[in-house]
PDB file of N, CA, C and O in Angstrom, chain B, residues numbered from 101:
ATOM      1  N   MET B 101      -4.174   4.253  11.390  1.00  0.00           N
ATOM      2  CA  MET B 101      -3.673   4.721  10.109  1.00  0.00           C
ATOM      3  C   MET B 101      -4.795   5.437   9.375  1.00  0.00           C
ATOM      4  O   MET B 101      -5.927   4.957   9.317  1.00  0.00           O
ATOM      5  N   ASP B 102      -4.469   6.562   8.829  1.00  0.00           N
ATOM      6  CA  ASP B 102      -5.408   7.378   8.074  1.00  0.00           C
ATOM      7  C   ASP B 102      -5.406   6.923   6.614  1.00  0.00           C
ATOM      8  O   ASP B 102      -4.340   6.748   6.022  1.00  0.00           O
ATOM      9  N   GLN B 103      -6.582   6.731   6.035  1.00  0.00           N
ATOM     10  CA  GLN B 103      -6.667   6.282   4.638  1.00  0.00           C
ATOM     11  C   GLN B 103      -6.012   7.262   3.680  1.00  0.00           C
ATOM     12  O   GLN B 103      -5.379   6.842   2.711  1.00  0.00           O
ATOM     13  N   ALA B 104      -6.149   8.550   3.929  1.00  0.00           N
ATOM     14  CA  ALA B 104      -5.568   9.549   3.024  1.00  0.00           C
ATOM     15  C   ALA B 104      -4.043   9.448   3.005  1.00  0.00           C
ATOM     16  O   ALA B 104      -3.429   9.594   1.948  1.00  0.00           O
ATOM     17  N   ILE B 105      -3.433   9.201   4.150  1.00  0.00           N
ATOM     18  CA  ILE B 105      -1.974   9.076   4.220  1.00  0.00           C
ATOM     19  C   ILE B 105      -1.520   7.837   3.466  1.00  0.00           C
ATOM     20  O   ILE B 105      -0.574   7.897   2.680  1.00  0.00           O
ATOM     21  N   LEU B 106      -2.186   6.716   3.701  1.00  0.00           N
ATOM     22  CA  LEU B 106      -1.808   5.485   3.009  1.00  0.00           C
ATOM     23  C   LEU B 106      -1.971   5.640   1.497  1.00  0.00           C
ATOM     24  O   LEU B 106      -1.090   5.240   0.735  1.00  0.00           O
ATOM     25  N   LYS B 107      -3.082   6.213   1.065  1.00  0.00           N
ATOM     26  CA  LYS B 107      -3.321   6.397  -0.370  1.00  0.00           C
ATOM     27  C   LYS B 107      -2.242   7.286  -0.987  1.00  0.00           C
ATOM     28  O   LYS B 107      -1.713   6.972  -2.053  1.00  0.00           O
ATOM     29  N   LYS B 108      -1.915   8.391  -0.321  1.00  0.00           N
ATOM     30  CA  LYS B 108      -0.887   9.308  -0.831  1.00  0.00           C
ATOM     31  C   LYS B 108       0.455   8.589  -0.951  1.00  0.00           C
ATOM     32  O   LYS B 108       1.144   8.724  -1.963  1.00  0.00           O
ATOM     33  N   ASN B 109       0.826   7.829   0.073  1.00  0.00           N
ATOM     34  CA  ASN B 109       2.099   7.126   0.053  1.00  0.00           C
ATOM     35  C   ASN B 109       2.117   6.029  -1.007  1.00  0.00           C
ATOM     36  O   ASN B 109       3.124   5.850  -1.693  1.00  0.00           O
ATOM     37  N   LEU B 110       1.019   5.297  -1.149  1.00  0.00           N
ATOM     38  CA  LEU B 110       0.938   4.274  -2.189  1.00  0.00           C
ATOM     39  C   LEU B 110       1.057   4.893  -3.577  1.00  0.00           C
ATOM     40  O   LEU B 110       1.711   4.332  -4.455  1.00  0.00           O
ATOM     41  N   ASN B 111       0.430   6.040  -3.774  1.00  0.00           N
ATOM     42  CA  ASN B 111       0.517   6.719  -5.069  1.00  0.00           C
ATOM     43  C   ASN B 111       1.941   7.176  -5.359  1.00  0.00           C
ATOM     44  O   ASN B 111       2.410   7.073  -6.492  1.00  0.00           O
ATOM     45  N   LYS B 112       2.632   7.681  -4.335  1.00  0.00           N
ATOM     46  CA  LYS B 112       4.016   8.124  -4.520  1.00  0.00           C
ATOM     47  C   LYS B 112       4.913   6.969  -4.924  1.00  0.00           C
ATOM     48  O   LYS B 112       5.747   7.113  -5.818  1.00  0.00           O
ATOM     49  N   ILE B 113       4.752   5.834  -4.280  1.00  0.00           N
ATOM     50  CA  ILE B 113       5.645   4.710  -4.497  1.00  0.00           C
ATOM     51  C   ILE B 113       5.335   3.982  -5.808  1.00  0.00           C
ATOM     52  O   ILE B 113       6.239   3.445  -6.449  1.00  0.00           O
ATOM     53  N   SER B 114       4.077   3.964  -6.202  1.00  0.00           N
ATOM     54  CA  SER B 114       3.699   3.213  -7.406  1.00  0.00           C
ATOM     55  C   SER B 114       3.591   4.091  -8.642  1.00  0.00           C
ATOM     56  O   SER B 114       3.714   3.604  -9.766  1.00  0.00           O
ATOM     57  N   GLY B 115       3.357   5.399  -8.436  1.00  0.00           N
ATOM     58  CA  GLY B 115       3.141   6.294  -9.574  1.00  0.00           C
ATOM     59  C   GLY B 115       1.782   6.097 -10.223  1.00  0.00           C
ATOM     60  O   GLY B 115       1.549   6.571 -11.335  1.00  0.00           O
ATOM     61  N   CYS B 116       0.889   5.403  -9.542  1.00  0.00           N
ATOM     62  CA  CYS B 116      -0.415   5.060 -10.117  1.00  0.00           C
ATOM     63  C   CYS B 116      -1.530   5.477  -9.167  1.00  0.00           C
ATOM     64  O   CYS B 116      -1.412   5.341  -7.950  1.00  0.00           O
ATOM     65  N   ASN B 117      -2.606   5.984  -9.741  1.00  0.00           N
ATOM     66  CA  ASN B 117      -3.805   6.269  -8.953  1.00  0.00           C
ATOM     67  C   ASN B 117      -5.055   5.883  -9.737  1.00  0.00           C
ATOM     68  O   ASN B 117      -6.112   6.495  -9.587  1.00  0.00           O
ATOM     69  N   LEU B 118      -4.915   4.858 -10.576  1.00  0.00           N
ATOM     70  CA  LEU B 118      -6.011   4.453 -11.454  1.00  0.00           C
ATOM     71  C   LEU B 118      -6.994   3.492 -10.808  1.00  0.00           C
ATOM     72  O   LEU B 118      -8.061   3.233 -11.364  1.00  0.00           O
ATOM     73  N   GLY B 119      -6.653   2.967  -9.652  1.00  0.00           N
ATOM     74  CA  GLY B 119      -7.523   2.004  -8.985  1.00  0.00           C
ATOM     75  C   GLY B 119      -8.679   2.679  -8.270  1.00  0.00           C
ATOM     76  O   GLY B 119      -8.945   3.866  -8.461  1.00  0.00           O
ATOM     77  N   TYR B 120      -9.343   1.917  -7.464  1.00  0.00           N
ATOM     78  CA  TYR B 120     -10.518   2.338  -6.722  1.00  0.00           C
ATOM     79  C   TYR B 120     -10.262   3.623  -5.937  1.00  0.00           C
ATOM     80  O   TYR B 120      -9.315   3.689  -5.153  1.00  0.00           O
ATOM     81  N   VAL B 121     -11.067   4.612  -6.134  1.00  0.00           N
ATOM     82  CA  VAL B 121     -11.034   5.941  -5.496  1.00  0.00           C
ATOM     83  C   VAL B 121      -9.619   6.520  -5.359  1.00  0.00           C
ATOM     84  O   VAL B 121      -9.274   7.087  -4.323  1.00  0.00           O
ATOM     85  N   GLY B 122      -8.811   6.373  -6.407  1.00  0.00           N
ATOM     86  CA  GLY B 122      -7.502   7.006  -6.425  1.00  0.00           C
ATOM     87  C   GLY B 122      -6.359   6.190  -5.864  1.00  0.00           C
ATOM     88  O   GLY B 122      -5.226   6.669  -5.831  1.00  0.00           O
ATOM     89  N   TYR B 123      -6.622   4.972  -5.421  1.00  0.00           N
ATOM     90  CA  TYR B 123      -5.544   4.088  -4.991  1.00  0.00           C
ATOM     91  C   TYR B 123      -4.840   3.539  -6.227  1.00  0.00           C
ATOM     92  O   TYR B 123      -5.395   3.593  -7.324  1.00  0.00           O
ATOM     93  N   PRO B 124      -3.618   3.006  -6.067  1.00  0.00           N
ATOM     94  CA  PRO B 124      -2.981   2.381  -7.222  1.00  0.00           C
ATOM     95  C   PRO B 124      -3.699   1.086  -7.593  1.00  0.00           C
ATOM     96  O   PRO B 124      -4.375   0.474  -6.766  1.00  0.00           O
ATOM     97  N   CYS B 125      -3.540   0.684  -8.847  1.00  0.00           N
ATOM     98  CA  CYS B 125      -4.091  -0.601  -9.249  1.00  0.00           C
ATOM     99  C   CYS B 125      -3.204  -1.719  -8.693  1.00  0.00           C
ATOM    100  O   CYS B 125      -2.075  -1.478  -8.265  1.00  0.00           O
ATOM    101  N   GLN B 126      -3.727  -2.921  -8.708  1.00  0.00           N
ATOM    102  CA  GLN B 126      -2.990  -4.044  -8.136  1.00  0.00           C
ATOM    103  C   GLN B 126      -1.701  -4.323  -8.908  1.00  0.00           C
ATOM    104  O   GLN B 126      -0.690  -4.671  -8.299  1.00  0.00           O
ATOM    105  N   ASN B 127      -1.713  -4.180 -10.219  1.00  0.00           N
ATOM    106  CA  ASN B 127      -0.501  -4.434 -11.009  1.00  0.00           C
ATOM    107  C   ASN B 127       0.627  -3.494 -10.604  1.00  0.00           C
ATOM    108  O   ASN B 127       1.756  -3.939 -10.400  1.00  0.00           O
ATOM    109  N   CYS B 128       0.341  -2.220 -10.488  1.00  0.00           N
ATOM    110  CA  CYS B 128       1.379  -1.255 -10.112  1.00  0.00           C
ATOM    111  C   CYS B 128       1.863  -1.499  -8.688  1.00  0.00           C
ATOM    112  O   CYS B 128       3.051  -1.348  -8.401  1.00  0.00           O
ATOM    113  N   PHE B 129       0.964  -1.870  -7.808  1.00  0.00           N
ATOM    114  CA  PHE B 129       1.368  -2.190  -6.447  1.00  0.00           C
ATOM    115  C   PHE B 129       2.304  -3.398  -6.446  1.00  0.00           C
ATOM    116  O   PHE B 129       3.321  -3.399  -5.753  1.00  0.00           O
ATOM    117  N   ASN B 130       1.959  -4.416  -7.216  1.00  0.00           N
ATOM    118  CA  ASN B 130       2.747  -5.649  -7.220  1.00  0.00           C
ATOM    119  C   ASN B 130       4.138  -5.481  -7.813  1.00  0.00           C
ATOM    120  O   ASN B 130       5.046  -6.228  -7.448  1.00  0.00           O
ATOM    121  N   ILE B 131       4.333  -4.528  -8.711  1.00  0.00           N
ATOM    122  CA  ILE B 131       5.671  -4.362  -9.295  1.00  0.00           C
ATOM    123  C   ILE B 131       6.532  -3.373  -8.515  1.00  0.00           C
ATOM    124  O   ILE B 131       7.680  -3.126  -8.887  1.00  0.00           O
ATOM    125  N   SER B 132       5.997  -2.811  -7.450  1.00  0.00           N
ATOM    126  CA  SER B 132       6.796  -1.893  -6.637  1.00  0.00           C
ATOM    127  C   SER B 132       7.969  -2.651  -6.019  1.00  0.00           C
ATOM    128  O   SER B 132       7.910  -3.868  -5.840  1.00  0.00           O
ATOM    129  N   SER B 133       9.018  -1.927  -5.699  1.00  0.00           N
ATOM    130  CA  SER B 133      10.242  -2.547  -5.183  1.00  0.00           C
ATOM    131  C   SER B 133      10.310  -2.550  -3.659  1.00  0.00           C
ATOM    132  O   SER B 133      11.399  -2.568  -3.085  1.00  0.00           O
ATOM    133  N   LEU B 134       9.167  -2.533  -3.011  1.00  0.00           N
ATOM    134  CA  LEU B 134       9.132  -2.487  -1.549  1.00  0.00           C
ATOM    135  C   LEU B 134       9.729  -3.752  -0.941  1.00  0.00           C
ATOM    136  O   LEU B 134       9.531  -4.859  -1.440  1.00  0.00           O
ATOM    137  N   LYS B 135      10.456  -3.556   0.140  1.00  0.00           N
ATOM    138  CA  LYS B 135      11.001  -4.673   0.908  1.00  0.00           C
ATOM    139  C   LYS B 135       9.991  -5.010   2.005  1.00  0.00           C
ATOM    140  O   LYS B 135       9.849  -4.274   2.982  1.00  0.00           O
ATOM    141  N   LEU B 136       9.295  -6.130   1.830  1.00  0.00           N
ATOM    142  CA  LEU B 136       8.237  -6.518   2.750  1.00  0.00           C
ATOM    143  C   LEU B 136       8.523  -7.903   3.324  1.00  0.00           C
ATOM    144  O   LEU B 136       9.255  -8.690   2.725  1.00  0.00           O
ATOM    145  N   THR B 137       7.949  -8.192   4.478  1.00  0.00           N
ATOM    146  CA  THR B 137       8.210  -9.478   5.137  1.00  0.00           C
ATOM    147  C   THR B 137       7.221 -10.564   4.730  1.00  0.00           C
ATOM    148  O   THR B 137       7.486 -11.748   4.940  1.00  0.00           O
ATOM    149  N   GLN B 138       6.097 -10.182   4.156  1.00  0.00           N
ATOM    150  CA  GLN B 138       5.064 -11.126   3.724  1.00  0.00           C
ATOM    151  C   GLN B 138       4.907 -11.023   2.207  1.00  0.00           C
ATOM    152  O   GLN B 138       5.361 -10.048   1.606  1.00  0.00           O
ATOM    153  N   PRO B 139       4.273 -12.011   1.583  1.00  0.00           N
ATOM    154  CA  PRO B 139       3.987 -11.894   0.148  1.00  0.00           C
ATOM    155  C   PRO B 139       3.137 -10.646  -0.123  1.00  0.00           C
ATOM    156  O   PRO B 139       2.276 -10.285   0.679  1.00  0.00           O
ATOM    157  N   LYS B 140       3.391  -9.998  -1.253  1.00  0.00           N
ATOM    158  CA  LYS B 140       2.663  -8.761  -1.577  1.00  0.00           C
ATOM    159  C   LYS B 140       1.159  -8.970  -1.607  1.00  0.00           C
ATOM    160  O   LYS B 140       0.394  -8.054  -1.304  1.00  0.00           O
ATOM    161  N   ASP B 141       0.734 -10.170  -1.971  1.00  0.00           N
ATOM    162  CA  ASP B 141      -0.690 -10.461  -2.021  1.00  0.00           C
ATOM    163  C   ASP B 141      -1.356 -10.265  -0.652  1.00  0.00           C
ATOM    164  O   ASP B 141      -2.506  -9.834  -0.571  1.00  0.00           O
ATOM    165  N   GLU B 142      -0.633 -10.580   0.407  1.00  0.00           N
ATOM    166  CA  GLU B 142      -1.180 -10.399   1.753  1.00  0.00           C
ATOM    167  C   GLU B 142      -1.388  -8.913   2.061  1.00  0.00           C
ATOM    168  O   GLU B 142      -2.369  -8.540   2.704  1.00  0.00           O
ATOM    169  N   TYR B 143      -0.472  -8.080   1.605  1.00  0.00           N
ATOM    170  CA  TYR B 143      -0.615  -6.634   1.806  1.00  0.00           C
ATOM    171  C   TYR B 143      -1.755  -6.090   0.941  1.00  0.00           C
ATOM    172  O   TYR B 143      -2.493  -5.200   1.364  1.00  0.00           O
ATOM    173  N   TRP B 144      -1.890  -6.630  -0.265  1.00  0.00           N
ATOM    174  CA  TRP B 144      -2.979  -6.175  -1.127  1.00  0.00           C
ATOM    175  C   TRP B 144      -4.325  -6.500  -0.491  1.00  0.00           C
ATOM    176  O   TRP B 144      -5.237  -5.674  -0.511  1.00  0.00           O
ATOM    177  N   LYS B 145      -4.454  -7.702   0.077  1.00  0.00           N
ATOM    178  CA  LYS B 145      -5.702  -8.055   0.775  1.00  0.00           C
ATOM    179  C   LYS B 145      -5.930  -7.133   1.967  1.00  0.00           C
ATOM    180  O   LYS B 145      -7.066  -6.756   2.256  1.00  0.00           O
ATOM    181  N   ALA B 146      -4.857  -6.769   2.658  1.00  0.00           N
ATOM    182  CA  ALA B 146      -4.990  -5.843   3.791  1.00  0.00           C
ATOM    183  C   ALA B 146      -5.459  -4.473   3.314  1.00  0.00           C
ATOM    184  O   ALA B 146      -6.257  -3.820   3.986  1.00  0.00           O
ATOM    185  N   ILE B 147      -4.966  -4.036   2.154  1.00  0.00           N
ATOM    186  CA  ILE B 147      -5.410  -2.760   1.575  1.00  0.00           C
ATOM    187  C   ILE B 147      -6.896  -2.835   1.241  1.00  0.00           C
ATOM    188  O   ILE B 147      -7.653  -1.919   1.563  1.00  0.00           O
ATOM    189  N   LEU B 148      -7.314  -3.922   0.598  1.00  0.00           N
ATOM    190  CA  LEU B 148      -8.731  -4.072   0.238  1.00  0.00           C
ATOM    191  C   LEU B 148      -9.621  -4.049   1.477  1.00  0.00           C
ATOM    192  O   LEU B 148     -10.682  -3.425   1.469  1.00  0.00           O
ATOM    193  N   ALA B 149      -9.196  -4.724   2.536  1.00  0.00           N
ATOM    194  CA  ALA B 149      -9.978  -4.720   3.778  1.00  0.00           C
ATOM    195  C   ALA B 149      -9.988  -3.323   4.398  1.00  0.00           C
ATOM    196  O   ALA B 149     -11.018  -2.861   4.888  1.00  0.00           O
ATOM    197  N   PHE B 150      -8.837  -2.658   4.371  1.00  0.00           N
ATOM    198  CA  PHE B 150      -8.706  -1.316   4.937  1.00  0.00           C
ATOM    199  C   PHE B 150      -9.626  -0.336   4.219  1.00  0.00           C
ATOM    200  O   PHE B 150     -10.259   0.512   4.849  1.00  0.00           O
ATOM    201  N   ARG B 151      -9.694  -0.460   2.887  1.00  0.00           N
ATOM    202  CA  ARG B 151     -10.557   0.422   2.095  1.00  0.00           C
ATOM    203  C   ARG B 151     -12.028   0.061   2.243  1.00  0.00           C
ATOM    204  O   ARG B 151     -12.899   0.877   1.942  1.00  0.00           O
ATOM    205  N   GLY B 152     -12.312  -1.148   2.701  1.00  0.00           N
ATOM    206  CA  GLY B 152     -13.696  -1.587   2.847  1.00  0.00           C
ATOM    207  C   GLY B 152     -14.271  -2.197   1.589  1.00  0.00           C
ATOM    208  O   GLY B 152     -15.489  -2.310   1.456  1.00  0.00           O
ATOM    209  N   ASP B 153     -13.403  -2.597   0.652  1.00  0.00           N
ATOM    210  CA  ASP B 153     -13.862  -3.175  -0.617  1.00  0.00           C
ATOM    211  C   ASP B 153     -14.578  -4.506  -0.446  1.00  0.00           C
ATOM    212  O   ASP B 153     -15.546  -4.803  -1.146  1.00  0.00           O
ATOM    213  N   ASN B 154     -14.087  -5.295   0.489  1.00  0.00           N
ATOM    214  CA  ASN B 154     -14.619  -6.644   0.647  1.00  0.00           C
ATOM    215  C   ASN B 154     -14.868  -6.907   2.130  1.00  0.00           C
ATOM    216  O   ASN B 154     -13.917  -7.066   2.896  1.00  0.00           O
ATOM    217  N   PRO B 155     -16.121  -6.954   2.539  1.00  0.00           N
ATOM    218  CA  PRO B 155     -16.421  -7.154   3.958  1.00  0.00           C
ATOM    219  C   PRO B 155     -16.006  -8.541   4.469  1.00  0.00           C
ATOM    220  O   PRO B 155     -15.963  -8.767   5.679  1.00  0.00           O
ATOM    221  N   ASN B 156     -15.704  -9.461   3.559  1.00  0.00           N
ATOM    222  CA  ASN B 156     -15.289 -10.804   3.963  1.00  0.00           C
ATOM    223  C   ASN B 156     -13.808 -10.866   4.322  1.00  0.00           C
ATOM    224  O   ASN B 156     -13.354 -11.857   4.895  1.00  0.00           O
ATOM    225  N   LEU B 157     -13.055  -9.826   3.995  1.00  0.00           N
ATOM    226  CA  LEU B 157     -11.638  -9.798   4.348  1.00  0.00           C
ATOM    227  C   LEU B 157     -11.474  -9.209   5.740  1.00  0.00           C
ATOM    228  O   LEU B 157     -12.119  -8.223   6.097  1.00  0.00           O
ATOM    229  N   ARG B 158     -10.612  -9.823   6.502  1.00  0.00           N
ATOM    230  CA  ARG B 158     -10.363  -9.381   7.877  1.00  0.00           C
ATOM    231  C   ARG B 158      -9.403  -8.193   7.883  1.00  0.00           C
ATOM    232  O   ARG B 158      -8.392  -8.205   7.181  1.00  0.00           O
ATOM    233  N   GLN B 159      -9.717  -7.182   8.666  1.00  0.00           N
ATOM    234  CA  GLN B 159      -8.825  -6.034   8.842  1.00  0.00           C
ATOM    235  C   GLN B 159      -7.493  -6.514   9.410  1.00  0.00           C
ATOM    236  O   GLN B 159      -7.461  -7.385  10.280  1.00  0.00           O
ATOM    237  N   ASN B 160      -6.403  -5.948   8.920  1.00  0.00           N
ATOM    238  CA  ASN B 160      -5.083  -6.325   9.416  1.00  0.00           C
ATOM    239  C   ASN B 160      -4.254  -5.053   9.618  1.00  0.00           C
ATOM    240  O   ASN B 160      -3.405  -4.729   8.787  1.00  0.00           O
ATOM    241  N   PRO B 161      -4.494  -4.334  10.714  1.00  0.00           N
ATOM    242  CA  PRO B 161      -3.795  -3.067  10.931  1.00  0.00           C
ATOM    243  C   PRO B 161      -2.278  -3.229  11.059  1.00  0.00           C
ATOM    244  O   PRO B 161      -1.531  -2.298  10.758  1.00  0.00           O
ATOM    245  N   ILE B 162      -1.821  -4.392  11.500  1.00  0.00           N
ATOM    246  CA  ILE B 162      -0.370  -4.600  11.616  1.00  0.00           C
ATOM    247  C   ILE B 162       0.279  -4.578  10.235  1.00  0.00           C
ATOM    248  O   ILE B 162       1.313  -3.939  10.044  1.00  0.00           O
ATOM    249  N   LEU B 163      -0.328  -5.277   9.270  1.00  0.00           N
ATOM    250  CA  LEU B 163       0.227  -5.263   7.908  1.00  0.00           C
ATOM    251  C   LEU B 163       0.130  -3.877   7.278  1.00  0.00           C
ATOM    252  O   LEU B 163       1.035  -3.460   6.556  1.00  0.00           O
ATOM    253  N   ILE B 164      -0.953  -3.167   7.545  1.00  0.00           N
ATOM    254  CA  ILE B 164      -1.103  -1.807   6.997  1.00  0.00           C
ATOM    255  C   ILE B 164      -0.010  -0.903   7.551  1.00  0.00           C
ATOM    256  O   ILE B 164       0.599  -0.145   6.797  1.00  0.00           O
ATOM    257  N   GLU B 165       0.247  -0.969   8.839  1.00  0.00           N
ATOM    258  CA  GLU B 165       1.306  -0.145   9.449  1.00  0.00           C
ATOM    259  C   GLU B 165       2.680  -0.531   8.895  1.00  0.00           C
ATOM    260  O   GLU B 165       3.494   0.337   8.579  1.00  0.00           O
ATOM    261  N   GLU B 166       2.932  -1.841   8.779  1.00  0.00           N
ATOM    262  CA  GLU B 166       4.202  -2.310   8.231  1.00  0.00           C
ATOM    263  C   GLU B 166       4.377  -1.843   6.790  1.00  0.00           C
ATOM    264  O   GLU B 166       5.463  -1.415   6.401  1.00  0.00           O
ATOM    265  N   LEU B 167       3.315  -1.925   6.005  1.00  0.00           N
ATOM    266  CA  LEU B 167       3.347  -1.474   4.624  1.00  0.00           C
ATOM    267  C   LEU B 167       3.646   0.011   4.544  1.00  0.00           C
ATOM    268  O   LEU B 167       4.508   0.428   3.770  1.00  0.00           O
ATOM    269  N   ASN B 168       2.951   0.810   5.330  1.00  0.00           N
ATOM    270  CA  ASN B 168       3.166   2.251   5.297  1.00  0.00           C
ATOM    271  C   ASN B 168       4.588   2.607   5.715  1.00  0.00           C
ATOM    272  O   ASN B 168       5.193   3.512   5.142  1.00  0.00           O
ATOM    273  N   LYS B 169       5.123   1.908   6.701  1.00  0.00           N
ATOM    274  CA  LYS B 169       6.499   2.151   7.133  1.00  0.00           C
ATOM    275  C   LYS B 169       7.481   1.824   6.002  1.00  0.00           C
ATOM    276  O   LYS B 169       8.416   2.585   5.754  1.00  0.00           O
ATOM    277  N   ALA B 170       7.272   0.698   5.319  1.00  0.00           N
ATOM    278  CA  ALA B 170       8.139   0.319   4.200  1.00  0.00           C
ATOM    279  C   ALA B 170       8.057   1.346   3.069  1.00  0.00           C
ATOM    280  O   ALA B 170       9.065   1.668   2.439  1.00  0.00           O
ATOM    281  N   ILE B 171       6.864   1.851   2.822  1.00  0.00           N
ATOM    282  CA  ILE B 171       6.689   2.870   1.784  1.00  0.00           C
ATOM    283  C   ILE B 171       7.435   4.144   2.166  1.00  0.00           C
ATOM    284  O   ILE B 171       8.158   4.712   1.347  1.00  0.00           O
ATOM    285  N   GLU B 172       7.262   4.591   3.404  1.00  0.00           N
ATOM    286  CA  GLU B 172       7.939   5.816   3.843  1.00  0.00           C
ATOM    287  C   GLU B 172       9.446   5.667   3.774  1.00  0.00           C
ATOM    288  O   GLU B 172      10.136   6.615   3.400  1.00  0.00           O
ATOM    289  N   GLU B 173       9.983   4.497   4.125  1.00  0.00           N
ATOM    290  CA  GLU B 173      11.426   4.255   4.022  1.00  0.00           C
ATOM    291  C   GLU B 173      11.885   4.319   2.569  1.00  0.00           C
ATOM    292  O   GLU B 173      12.940   4.880   2.273  1.00  0.00           O
ATOM    293  N   GLU B 174      11.090   3.744   1.659  1.00  0.00           N
ATOM    294  CA  GLU B 174      11.445   3.777   0.232  1.00  0.00           C
ATOM    295  C   GLU B 174      11.376   5.198  -0.315  1.00  0.00           C
ATOM    296  O   GLU B 174      12.215   5.587  -1.128  1.00  0.00           O
ATOM    297  N   ILE B 175      10.406   5.965   0.111  1.00  0.00           N
ATOM    298  CA  ILE B 175      10.300   7.372  -0.335  1.00  0.00           C
ATOM    299  C   ILE B 175      11.541   8.147   0.122  1.00  0.00           C
ATOM    300  O   ILE B 175      12.116   8.906  -0.659  1.00  0.00           O
ATOM    301  N   ILE B 176      11.950   7.965   1.358  1.00  0.00           N
ATOM    302  CA  ILE B 176      13.157   8.644   1.879  1.00  0.00           C
ATOM    303  C   ILE B 176      14.379   8.200   1.080  1.00  0.00           C
ATOM    304  O   ILE B 176      15.210   9.025   0.700  1.00  0.00           O
ATOM    305  N   LYS B 177      14.486   6.904   0.829  1.00  0.00           N
ATOM    306  CA  LYS B 177      15.620   6.367   0.067  1.00  0.00           C
ATOM    307  C   LYS B 177      15.678   6.979  -1.326  1.00  0.00           C
ATOM    308  O   LYS B 177      16.747   7.377  -1.791  1.00  0.00           O
ATOM    309  N   ARG B 178      14.540   7.054  -1.985  1.00  0.00           N
ATOM    310  CA  ARG B 178      14.485   7.628  -3.346  1.00  0.00           C
ATOM    311  C   ARG B 178      14.824   9.110  -3.352  1.00  0.00           C
ATOM    312  O   ARG B 178      15.462   9.601  -4.283  1.00  0.00           O
ATOM    313  N   SER B 179      14.399   9.824  -2.315  1.00  0.00           N
ATOM    314  CA  SER B 179      14.639  11.274  -2.285  1.00  0.00           C
ATOM    315  C   SER B 179      16.097  11.604  -1.995  1.00  0.00           C
ATOM    316  O   SER B 179      16.545  12.717  -2.271  1.00  0.00           O
ATOM    317  N   SER B 180      16.834  10.659  -1.448  1.00  0.00           N
ATOM    318  CA  SER B 180      18.245  10.919  -1.141  1.00  0.00           C
ATOM    319  C   SER B 180      19.175  10.543  -2.289  1.00  0.00           C
ATOM    320  O   SER B 180      20.390  10.710  -2.182  1.00  0.00           O
ATOM    321  N   ARG B 181      18.621  10.042  -3.373  1.00  0.00           N
ATOM    322  CA  ARG B 181      19.439   9.658  -4.548  1.00  0.00           C
ATOM    323  C   ARG B 181      19.831  10.864  -5.344  1.00  0.00           C
ATOM    324  O   ARG B 181      20.516  10.738  -6.359  1.00  0.00           O
TER     325      ARG B 181
END
């Protein structure tokens, strides 16, 4: 997964880019209406690890891919309204 693609998709879905290097802030991410299989906090930790914010967090490419897929599905859903 490319960081630029994930950041762009997160910004589209949340409408926010006020967080670290243009990512959405945690509040905007948490109020998004994404349909996810894990608690949003787990995806947020995966984002932090993916961005390299916290070296103590383990990379989780499966959650990042799942998150990006859910975002892309929501973007398609919104564009068809």
